[in-house]
N, C-alpha and C positions, 0 to 999 in steps of 0.2 A: 135503510142504513145498516151497513155491516157492523157486527160487533167487533170489538178489539180483541186480539188474541191474548190469552192468559197462559203463561208458561210457568212451569214449576222448576225451581233451581235443581240442578243435578250435576252429574259428572261432566257434562259438556258445557255447563254454565253454572259453576258453584257460587253460592252466596252464603256467607257466614256473618252473623251479627253477634258480637260479644260485648260484654260490659268491659269498658276500659278502666284501668287503674291510673291512667294519665290525668294530669292537670292540663286542660285545654283552654287556651285564651285566644279569642279572635278579636283582632283590631281592624277598624276601618274608619277612614276619615279622622284619624288621630285619636279615636275613642275606643274604649273596650266595648264591644257589642255583645260578647258572650264570654263567660268565665264559669267553668264547671269542672268538677271532679266526678261527674256522673255521665260522661259521654259514652255513647255506644260506638264501637268500631265496626264498620261494615266493609267487608272485603268481597268484591264482586268480580268473578272471573279474573281477567288480567288488568282490570282497571286499578288506578291508585286507591289506596285505603282512604275511606271517607269517615270523618268523625261526625256523628249526629249528636247535637247538643239539646238537652231538654229545653223547651220554650221558657220554662220558669227561670232558667239560668242565662237567658238572653235579654238584653234591653230592647224589648219590642218597640219602644217609643222611637228608636233610631232606625227602624225598618218600616218600609211602606209596601203593602201588598200591590202586586202588578196584575195585569190581565194575562201575562205570559203563562203558558202551561205546556207540559210535555207528558208523554206517555211511555212507560216502560212495561213491557209485557210480563216482567218478573215482579215488579214492585207496585205498579198502578199509575194513577194520575199524580203528577207533581205540580204543585203551585209554587209561585216565586215571589220573592221580596227584593226590593232594592234598598240600598243603604241611603237614607235621607241625605241629599246633597252629595251623593257619591255614586258608586257603581250601580248600574242597572242590573236587575236580575242576578244579584250576587249570592242569593240565598235560596235554597229550595227546601220543600217539605212535602212529604207524603202524608196527607191528612187522614186518608182511609186506605192504608197500604194493604196489599194482598196478605193472606194468612201466613205465607212463608216468611215474611219480614214484618209481621205485626208489631214487633217491639219498637220500630222506628216511628210509630204514630206519636204525635206530640213532640217531635224533635225537628231540629233544623240542621241543614248541612250547608257548607260554604265553599264557593269556588275559590281556591287559593290565589288565582290570578286576578280576582275581582275585589279582594280585601287587602289591607296592608300586610296582614300576616296571620297565620294560624300557628301559635306557639304551643308545642306539646312537650311537657316535662314529666318526669316520673318521680 
């Protein structure tokens, strides 16, 4: 079995992770599933900004882990959660991210088109 490639962010594929001062609230199924002032903002290359919310600031009882998984050569293996009674694989998490983005360990990110909304205020 071939090993998966591991790439380091750089000028051709930059990734920055910064602590956000924003108040981030995620709603799905008419409920607040995450509410934090401790989000991390991850900007990767030309992709849209993604907010990573600490698991402690999410209502994990509203999420259900799935068997879905993906791989990013810059961040590692991603696991997924569905919103109970709602969107499948709406939430992802890098539980053992690569060193370049180690800060996102213990955090969740949300697909904006699979939740009711991600409200960000300052």
